[in-house]
C-alpha positions in Angstrom: 102.9 153.9 61.9 105.2 150.9 61.8 102.2 148.7 60.9 101.9 150.6 57.7 105.5 150.4 56.5 105.0 147.3 54.4 103.7 147.6 50.9 100.3 146.3 49.9 99.9 143.4 47.5 97.8 144.7 44.6 96.7 144.1 41.1 98.8 146.4 38.9 97.8 145.0 35.5 97.8 148.0 33.1 94.3 149.1 32.1 95.2 148.7 28.4 96.2 145.0 28.8 93.2 144.1 31.0 90.4 145.7 29.0 91.1 145.2 25.3 94.1 145.3 23.0 93.2 148.6 21.6 96.0 150.3 19.6 95.4 153.7 21.2 95.8 152.2 24.7 98.9 150.3 23.8 100.8 153.4 22.5 103.9 154.1 24.5 105.0 157.3 22.7 103.0 160.4 23.3 101.4 162.2 20.4 102.7 165.6 19.4 100.5 167.7 21.6 101.0 170.7 23.8 100.7 170.0 27.5 100.9 173.6 28.7 98.4 176.1 27.6 100.2 179.1 26.1 97.6 180.6 23.8 94.1 180.2 22.6 92.8 180.4 19.1 89.4 182.1 18.5 87.4 180.8 15.6 83.8 180.8 14.3 81.5 178.3 16.0 80.8 175.2 14.0 77.2 174.3 13.2 75.7 172.0 15.7 72.2 170.9 16.5 71.0 171.7 20.1 68.0 171.1 22.1 65.8 174.0 23.3 63.9 173.5 26.5 61.6 175.8 28.4 61.4 175.2 32.1 60.4 176.9 35.4 61.5 176.5 39.0 58.0 176.1 40.6 57.6 173.5 43.4 56.0 171.0 41.0 57.9 171.4 37.7 55.8 171.0 34.5 56.7 168.5 31.9 59.0 170.0 29.3 58.6 169.6 25.6 61.9 168.6 24.1 62.7 168.5 20.5 64.8 165.4 19.5 68.4 166.5 18.8 70.6 165.1 16.2 72.9 162.5 17.7 76.3 163.4 16.2 79.4 161.6 15.5 82.5 162.8 17.2 85.1 165.2 15.8 88.8 164.3 16.1 90.6 167.4 17.4 94.1 167.3 19.0 93.6 165.8 22.5 94.6 168.8 24.5 94.1 171.7 22.1 92.0 174.5 23.4 90.1 176.2 20.7 87.6 178.7 22.0 84.4 179.8 20.3 84.2 183.6 20.4 81.2 184.5 22.6 78.7 186.9 21.0 78.2 189.9 23.3 74.6 191.1 23.4 75.5 194.7 24.0 78.2 197.0 22.8 81.1 197.7 25.1 80.8 200.8 27.2 83.5 203.3 28.1 83.4 202.1 31.8 83.6 198.5 30.7 86.7 199.2 28.6 88.4 201.1 31.4 87.6 198.3 33.9 89.2 195.8 31.5 92.3 197.9 31.3 92.5 198.1 35.1 92.0 194.3 35.3 94.9 193.7 32.9 97.1 196.0 35.1 96.2 194.0 38.2 96.9 190.7 36.5 100.2 191.8 34.9 101.8 194.1 37.5 99.9 193.9 40.9 99.1 190.3 41.2 100.5 188.2 38.4 100.2 184.4 38.7 103.7 183.7 40.2 102.9 180.7 42.4 102.5 177.3 40.8 99.1 176.8 42.5 97.6 179.7 40.6 99.6 179.7 37.3 97.1 178.8 34.6 99.8 177.4 32.4 100.5 174.7 35.0 97.1 174.3 36.6 95.4 173.8 33.2 98.0 171.5 31.8 97.4 168.2 30.1 93.9 166.8 30.9 93.2 169.5 33.4 92.8 171.8 30.3 89.2 172.7 29.6 87.4 171.3 26.6 86.9 173.8 23.9 83.2 173.8 23.7 80.0 172.1 24.8 79.2 168.7 23.3 75.7 167.7 22.3 74.6 164.0 22.8 77.1 162.0 20.8 77.1 158.2 20.2 79.8 156.2 22.0 81.4 152.9 21.0 81.2 150.0 23.4 84.6 148.3 23.1 84.2 145.4 25.5 81.1 143.2 25.2 77.9 143.9 23.4 76.2 145.8 26.1 76.7 147.5 29.5 75.1 145.9 32.6 71.3 146.5 32.4 71.3 148.0 35.9 73.2 150.9 34.5 70.4 152.2 32.3 70.3 155.8 33.4 72.9 158.6 33.5 76.3 158.9 35.1 77.0 162.6 35.4 80.3 164.0 36.7 80.8 167.6 37.6 84.0 169.6 37.4 85.7 172.9 36.5 85.9 174.0 32.9 86.6 177.8 32.7 84.5 179.5 30.0 87.4 181.9 29.4 91.1 181.0 29.7 92.4 183.0 32.6 94.2 186.3 32.1 95.6 186.2 35.7 95.8 183.8 38.6 93.7 180.7 38.4 93.1 178.0 41.0 91.9 174.5 40.1 88.7 175.2 42.1 87.8 178.3 40.1 86.4 177.0 36.8 82.8 177.2 35.6 80.9 174.0 36.3 80.5 171.6 33.4 78.5 168.4 33.5 79.7 165.4 31.5 76.7 163.1 31.1 77.1 159.5 30.0 73.5 158.3 29.2 72.8 154.6 28.9 69.6 153.2 27.4 68.1 150.0 25.8 69.3 147.7 28.6 72.9 148.8 28.2 73.1 148.6 24.4 73.2 152.3 23.6 75.2 155.1 25.1 75.8 158.8 24.4 78.1 161.4 26.0 77.1 165.1 26.3 79.0 167.9 28.0 77.2 171.0 29.0 77.9 174.0 31.2 75.7 174.7 34.2 74.1 177.9 33.2 74.8 179.8 36.4 74.2 183.5 36.7 78.0 184.0 36.5 78.3 181.9 33.4 75.4 183.6 31.6 76.4 187.2 32.3 80.0 186.6 31.3 78.9 184.7 28.2 76.8 187.7 27.2 79.6 190.1 28.0 82.1 188.0 26.2 84.6 188.3 29.0 85.1 187.5 32.8 83.4 189.9 35.2 83.3 188.2 38.6 86.7 187.6 40.2 88.0 184.1 41.1 87.3 183.3 44.7 90.3 181.0 45.4 92.9 182.9 43.4 91.8 186.4 43.1 92.4 187.7 46.7 95.9 186.4 47.6 97.5 189.3 49.4 96.2 192.6 50.7 97.0 194.6 47.6 95.4 192.1 45.3 92.3 191.8 47.5 92.0 195.6 47.7 92.4 196.3 43.9 90.2 193.4 42.8 87.6 194.3 45.5 87.5 197.9 44.2 87.2 196.7 40.6 84.3 194.4 41.6 82.6 197.2 43.5 82.9 199.4 40.4 81.4 196.7 38.2 78.5 196.3 40.6 77.8 200.0 40.8 77.7 200.3 37.0 75.4 197.3 36.7 77.8 194.8 35.1 76.7 192.2 37.6 74.6 191.8 40.7 76.0 189.6 43.4 72.5 189.1 44.8 71.8 186.8 41.9 74.7 184.5 43.0 78.3 184.3 42.1 78.7 180.5 42.4 80.2 178.1 39.9 78.1 175.0 40.6 81.3 173.0 39.7 81.7 170.6 42.6 79.1 167.8 42.8 75.5 166.7 42.1 72.7 165.4 44.3 69.3 163.9 43.5 66.6 164.5 46.1 63.0 165.5 46.1 62.7 164.1 42.6 65.1 166.8 41.3 68.7 166.7 40.2 71.0 169.5 41.4 74.4 170.8 40.4 76.1 172.1 43.5 78.9 174.4 44.7 79.1 175.5 48.3 79.3 179.2 47.5 75.8 179.5 46.1 72.3 178.0 46.0 71.8 174.7 44.1 71.1 174.8 40.4 68.4 172.4 39.2 69.4 170.5 36.0 67.6 167.9 33.9 68.7 165.1 31.7 66.5 164.8 28.6 65.4 161.5 27.2 68.0 161.9 24.5 70.9 162.3 27.0 71.3 166.1 26.8 71.6 168.2 30.0 69.6 171.4 30.5 69.8 173.9 33.4 66.4 174.7 34.9 67.7 177.4 37.2 68.9 178.5 40.6 66.6 176.9 43.2 65.7 178.5 46.5 63.1 175.9 47.7 60.2 178.4 47.7 62.2 181.2 49.2 63.3 179.2 52.3 66.9 178.8 51.2 68.3 182.3 50.7 72.0 181.6 51.3 74.6 179.1 50.1 74.5 175.3 50.8 77.1 172.5 51.1 78.0 170.6 47.9 77.8 167.4 50.0 74.2 167.0 51.3 73.4 163.6 52.8 70.3 161.7 51.7 68.8 159.0 54.0 67.9 156.2 51.6 65.2 154.9 54.0 63.4 158.1 54.9 64.1 160.2 51.8 65.2 163.1 53.9 68.1 165.3 53.0 70.5 166.9 55.5 72.7 169.8 54.7 74.6 172.8 56.1 76.4 176.0 55.1 79.4 177.7 56.6 80.8 181.2 56.2 83.3 183.8 57.5 80.9 185.5 59.9 78.9 184.1 62.9 77.2 181.8 62.9 80.1 180.1 61.2 78.0 176.9 60.8 74.3 176.5 60.1 72.6 173.1 60.0 69.3 172.4 58.2 67.4 169.6 56.5 64.7 168.9 53.9 61.9 166.5 54.3 61.1 163.7 51.8 59.1 166.1 49.7 61.9 168.7 49.5 60.4 171.1 52.0 63.2 173.0 53.7 63.0 173.0 57.5 64.2 175.8 59.8 67.9 176.7 60.2 69.8 175.6 63.3 72.6 178.1 63.8 75.7 176.7 65.5 77.3 179.4 67.5 79.5 177.0 69.5 81.8 176.8 66.5 83.8 179.9 67.5 86.0 180.4 64.5 85.5 180.1 60.7 86.6 176.7 59.5 86.8 175.2 56.0 84.0 172.8 56.5 83.5 171.0 53.1 81.7 167.8 54.2 79.9 166.1 57.1 78.2 162.8 58.0 75.0 161.6 59.4 73.8 158.6 61.4 70.2 157.6 62.2 70.4 159.8 65.3 73.0 162.5 64.7 74.7 164.9 62.3 78.5 165.1 62.6 80.7 168.0 61.8 84.5 168.5 61.9 86.1 171.8 62.8 89.5 171.3 61.2 92.8 173.3 61.3 92.0 174.8 57.9 90.1 178.1 58.0 90.2 181.8 57.4 93.7 183.2 57.7 93.7 186.9 57.1 97.2 187.5 58.5 98.7 185.2 55.9 96.9 187.2 53.2 98.1 190.6 54.7 101.6 189.7 55.6 102.5 186.8 53.4 100.6 187.6 50.3 98.9 184.2 50.4 95.4 182.9 50.3 92.8 184.1 52.9 92.2 180.4 53.6 95.1 178.6 55.3 96.1 176.3 58.1 96.4 177.1 61.8 98.8 174.6 63.4 97.9 175.9 66.9 94.3 175.0 66.5 93.0 171.7 67.9 90.6 169.9 65.6 87.1 169.1 67.0 84.2 166.8 66.1 80.8 168.2 66.8 77.8 165.9 67.2 74.2 167.2 67.2 70.9 165.2 67.1 69.8 165.2 63.5 66.3 166.5 64.3 67.6 169.2 66.7 65.7 172.5 66.7 68.6 174.4 68.3 72.2 173.8 69.3 71.6 173.1 73.0 72.4 169.4 72.6 75.5 170.0 70.5 78.6 168.2 71.9 82.2 168.9 70.9 85.1 166.4 71.2 88.7 167.2 70.7 90.3 165.0 68.0 93.9 166.5 67.6 95.2 166.4 64.0 92.0 165.2 62.5 91.5 167.2 59.3 89.0 165.9 56.8 87.8 167.3 53.5 85.4 164.5 52.8 83.5 162.1 55.1 82.8 158.6 53.9 80.1 157.4 56.3 79.0 157.2 59.9 76.8 155.1 62.1 75.5 154.6 65.6 76.6 151.9 68.0 73.3 151.4 69.8 74.5 149.3 72.7 77.2 151.6 73.8 75.9 155.1 73.0 78.7 155.8 70.6 79.2 156.8 67.0 81.7 155.6 64.4 82.9 157.8 61.5 85.0 156.8 58.5 86.9 159.6 56.7 90.2 160.3 55.0 92.4 162.4 57.3 94.7 164.8 55.6 98.2 164.5 57.2 99.6 167.6 55.5 96.7 170.0 55.8 98.9 173.0 55.2 99.2 171.9 51.5 95.5 171.5 50.9 95.0 174.5 48.7 98.5 175.4 47.6 100.2 172.0 46.9 97.7 169.3 46.3 100.5 167.1 45.0 102.0 167.0 48.5 98.7 166.1 50.2 98.5 162.6 51.8 95.2 161.4 53.2 94.9 158.4 55.4 91.5 156.7 55.8 90.6 156.5 59.5 87.9 154.9 61.5 87.1 157.2 64.5 84.9 156.1 67.4 83.5 158.5 69.9 81.9 157.4 73.2 79.2 160.0 73.8 79.0 159.3 77.5 82.7 159.2 78.5 84.1 161.4 75.7 86.7 158.8 74.9 87.9 159.0 71.3 89.7 156.1 69.6 91.2 156.2 66.1 92.2 153.4 63.7 93.9 154.0 60.4 92.7 151.5 57.7 95.3 151.9 55.0 98.7 153.6 54.4 97.8 154.5 50.8 97.0 158.1 49.8 93.2 157.8 49.5 90.4 160.2 49.1 87.2 160.6 47.0 85.9 157.6 48.8 82.3 156.2 48.3 80.1 153.5 49.6 76.9 151.7 48.5 74.4 154.7 48.8 71.9 152.3 50.4 74.1 152.3 53.5 74.3 156.1 54.1 74.0 156.7 57.9 74.1 153.1 59.0 76.8 150.5 59.5 78.6 149.5 56.3 81.4 147.2 55.6 83.0 148.3 52.3 84.6 151.6 51.2 85.9 152.3 47.7 88.5 155.0 47.6 90.5 156.7 44.8 94.3 156.4 44.9 96.2 159.7 44.6 99.4 159.5 42.6 99.7 162.3 43.6 96.5 164.2 44.1 94.6 165.4 42.3 95.4 162.7 39.8 93.7 159.3 40.5 95.8 156.2 39.5 93.5 153.5 40.8 90.8 152.4 43.2 91.1 150.5 46.5 88.4 148.5 48.3 88.5 148.6 52.1 86.8 146.3 54.6 86.2 148.7 57.5 85.3 145.8 59.8 88.9 144.6 59.7 92.1 145.9 61.3 94.7 148.1 59.6 96.9 145.2 58.4 94.2 143.5 56.4 91.5 146.2 55.7 92.5 146.4 52.0 90.6 143.6 50.2 90.7 144.9 46.6 92.7 147.1 44.3 92.7 148.2 40.7 95.5 150.3 39.3 94.9 151.8 35.9 98.4 151.5 34.4 101.1 153.9 33.3 99.7 157.2 32.1 96.1 156.3 32.8 94.1 158.3 35.4 90.5 158.2 36.5 88.4 160.0 39.0 86.1 159.4 42.0 84.4 156.0 41.6 80.6 155.7 42.1 78.9 152.6 43.3 75.8 151.3 41.5 74.0 148.4 43.0 73.0 145.5 40.7 69.5 145.2 42.0 69.2 147.3 45.1 67.1 144.8 47.1 67.2 144.4 50.8 68.6 140.9 50.6 71.5 141.9 48.2 75.0 141.8 49.5 76.5 145.3 50.2 79.2 144.9 47.5 77.0 143.4 44.8 77.3 146.0 42.2 79.6 148.0 40.0 82.0 150.9 40.2 81.8 153.4 37.3 84.2 156.3 36.4 85.7 158.1 33.6 89.3 157.2 32.7 91.8 159.1 30.6 94.9 157.8 28.9 97.5 160.5 28.7 99.6 158.5 26.3 96.9 158.6 23.6 94.8 161.5 24.7 91.6 159.3 24.8 89.0 159.0 27.5 86.7 156.1 28.4 83.8 155.2 30.6 84.7 152.1 32.6 82.7 149.6 34.7 84.3 147.6 37.4 83.0 144.6 39.3 82.8 145.8 42.9 82.9 142.3 44.4 86.0 141.2 42.5 89.3 141.4 44.5 90.9 142.9 41.4 87.9 145.2 40.8 87.8 143.7 37.4 86.9 146.0 34.5 83.9 144.3 32.9 82.9 147.0 30.4 84.7 149.8 28.6 83.3 152.5 26.3 85.4 154.8 24.2 84.2 158.4 24.5 83.9 160.7 21.5 86.3 163.2 23.0 88.3 163.5 26.2 86.7 164.3 29.5 88.9 166.5 31.7 89.7 165.6 35.2 87.0 166.8 37.6 85.4 166.4 41.0 82.3 164.4 42.1 79.7 162.5 40.1 76.4 160.7 40.5 74.4 157.9 38.9 70.7 158.4 38.4 68.4 155.6 37.2 66.5 155.9 34.0 63.2 155.5 36.0 64.1 158.5 38.1 65.1 160.6 35.1 61.8 159.8 33.3 59.8 161.6 36.0 61.1 164.9 34.6 61.1 164.1 30.9 
């Protein structure tokens, strides 16, 4: 670790000075706003114009008829105020429903109050982690720098993240919010842009909206401790028996990521099936529905499928608390799901959030984070926790395997990843190389994200000898790393990773050259400046041709200035050593911090207009 003791030379020019001398970005005093949510004001819903779309989930979706919405100008609310529209219940409260709500309040107040910081909503939902008060129809945005955005950005950048429909009455974890898609739609060769923010209309979101209250317990914060698990489990069972909700319809949030494959756009969360969504020609987002791929996908699926850009195939998996703890599967280029490959050689439930593919293999990591029932029973903690006695393993299986007979496992002690960046084959030596951020303090992953430090490593595994070699690439706290999507599954050179300061806040972006050693792998850096935080970057190629250089493109992301309470869409030059910001668009309202995003070209969106 001595090689990483020196600091990196980086560009630290504040975002406000580099982009434009905008008064709101140069403000050094914070406006008079509330950073901790202490109450919520219920008011009548303002009049807005929305788009009504009728869709189905058949294999070949019909074209939808969309009425052109009114493109609105933005309101100017207090940046972090949380004003909730009162949902309109479609049925009168029943006696059983009233009794269940009283019992729920007793649990939240006396049995399992939000005592730990990781599940205290007043802390978890502070500042720009606070949910926005309502959905936003397509609203015009002002391009601050230049007259237009790069023409290759015609399309939509959509970012997913949690935005709880109801402010929590009890414990709440950052991962527990309803999925909301923030869609930045660019048209007319970069000259016009709108922002819309829409909930993914999951089954959970819809039944709770109709009921006007939460019904389904939070997965990450609702079962901490045996007593809490027993009482909330009993309450949930009572709600199911009385017909308040049916778990067979899914209890997922679709709040984690998005993927575009088989000519469809999906909002994803690993506890449920994918939800198909569509971006209309006017930049609005509509939920088509829960998608089971003609009945062939009947259980949950990862939020991080891998799409081979050359074959059009999609590779995915699911994991769970009962055997098989891991199941691998794929979709062909038409979106037809292929048979499951259960992996029984993973002999304990592991928190397996992401994986990687090469041209030959699929690669899974069994980490030290998994189901920890004793911590829940004895310590009153989360049912998911770290096991320091467990040795991390990497499992490699042929990507077209029909069973797990060719699955090979390799011990890689202390290798704990939440996200995989990329992997490739080394043809001459029968080896694979995987790049991923390794979490050095895995015990803090769910409870204290601010204490998590992730070190990007390059791991090489010789499949014949079993020899594993590891090379750290940067000492910085990096995660949410991306590459040029055209290089998924094959050797790439550049990685763009978000800088945690601390996680889950993102203070900048680092560009790594994975072909170099640890001392000189960092070849670019952009820090956003004091009080400015972004999210996961996403790489968009300028042209996408075979002869283009790998880093010839742009990085896009949302950026929020906590000094002014304003949010922006920024475009960075991916080739520049300073990752120069070449375009900035002021957004009509703030975009809360979230998780993963995607860019979809306008030509791809038009196929579903």
